[in-house]
C-alpha positions in Angstrom: 10.8 0.0 3.2 12.5 0.3 -0.3 10.0 1.7 -3.1 11.7 0.0 -6.0 14.9 1.5 -5.7 17.6 0.6 -8.3 20.8 0.5 -6.0 21.7 -2.2 -3.4 20.5 -0.2 -0.4 18.4 -3.0 0.5 21.0 -5.7 0.4 23.2 -3.1 2.4 20.7 -2.7 5.1 20.0 -6.5 5.3 23.8 -7.1 6.0 23.9 -4.2 8.4 21.1 -6.3 10.3 22.7 -9.4 10.1 25.6 -8.2 11.5 23.4 -7.0 14.9 21.3 -10.2 15.0 20.2 -8.7 18.6 17.8 -5.9 16.5 14.8 -7.0 14.8 14.3 -5.7 11.6 12.0 -6.0 8.4 12.9 -4.7 5.0 9.6 -4.6 2.8 10.6 -4.1 -1.2 8.1 -2.8 -3.3 8.3 -4.0 -6.8 7.0 -0.5 -8.5 7.8 3.0 -7.0 4.4 4.6 -5.8 5.5 7.5 -4.0 7.1 8.3 -0.5 3.4 8.8 1.1 2.5 4.9 -0.2 5.5 3.6 0.7 5.4 5.1 4.3 1.9 3.5 4.7 2.6 0.1 3.4 5.8 0.0 5.7 3.6 1.2 8.7 1.1 -1.7 7.7 3.8 -4.2 7.5 5.4 -3.6 11.3 4.3 -5.6 14.5 2.1 -3.7 16.6 4.5 -3.7 19.3 7.1 -1.9 17.3 8.7 0.8 19.7 10.9 2.8 17.2 10.5 3.6 13.4 13.5 5.1 11.6 12.5 7.0 8.3 15.6 7.7 5.8 15.0 9.1 2.4 17.0 7.7 -0.4 19.0 10.8 -0.9 20.1 11.7 2.5 23.6 10.7 3.6 23.7 10.2 7.7 26.8 10.7 9.9 27.8 7.2 10.9 26.6 7.8 14.5 23.3 9.5 13.5 21.1 6.7 14.6 23.0 6.3 17.7 22.8 9.4 18.8 18.7 9.7 18.0 18.2 6.2 19.9 19.6 7.8 23.3 16.6 10.5 23.2 14.0 7.4 23.3 15.4 6.7 27.2 13.2 9.8 28.1 9.7 8.2 28.5 8.0 11.8 27.3 10.0 11.8 24.1 7.7 10.6 21.4 9.8 11.4 18.1 13.0 12.2 17.0 14.0 14.3 13.8 17.4 15.5 12.7 18.5 18.5 11.2 18.9 19.0 7.2 21.8 20.6 5.6 22.5 20.4 1.8 25.8 18.7 0.7 25.9 20.7 -2.6 26.5 24.3 -1.3 23.3 25.7 -2.7 23.2 28.7 -0.2 19.5 29.5 -0.9 18.5 25.9 0.5 20.9 26.1 3.3 19.9 29.5 4.7 16.2 28.6 4.8 17.2 24.9 6.4 19.2 26.6 9.0 16.5 28.7 9.8 14.0 25.7 10.0 16.2 23.6 11.8 16.7 26.5 14.3 12.9 26.8 14.6 12.7 22.9 15.2 15.0 23.0 17.8 13.1 25.9 19.6 10.0 24.4 19.4 11.3 21.2 21.0 12.7 23.1 23.7 9.7 24.9 24.7 
């Protein structure tokens, strides 16, 4: 789902999937920005009912090049229904990172529980 972004991210994603023809994909591009929730809801309506995995990535995120591969391995466990990554601000904003580090530890603890 691409909610009217002004960059070339949709082209980059399409190119990535073109090189990996074994992975089914669909990029939905909105002509106007209506907000994250509306984009997610539209994207969910556009996917097949037999879709096994949905990946949501915000436009202001930078993922490690192995992030998707690392996340996908957890879906091999039948009891796993969702996976999330940790968030860290790269602009060295100490206040945000203190909160995010606490929040990430809380999520990990909850998952282990």
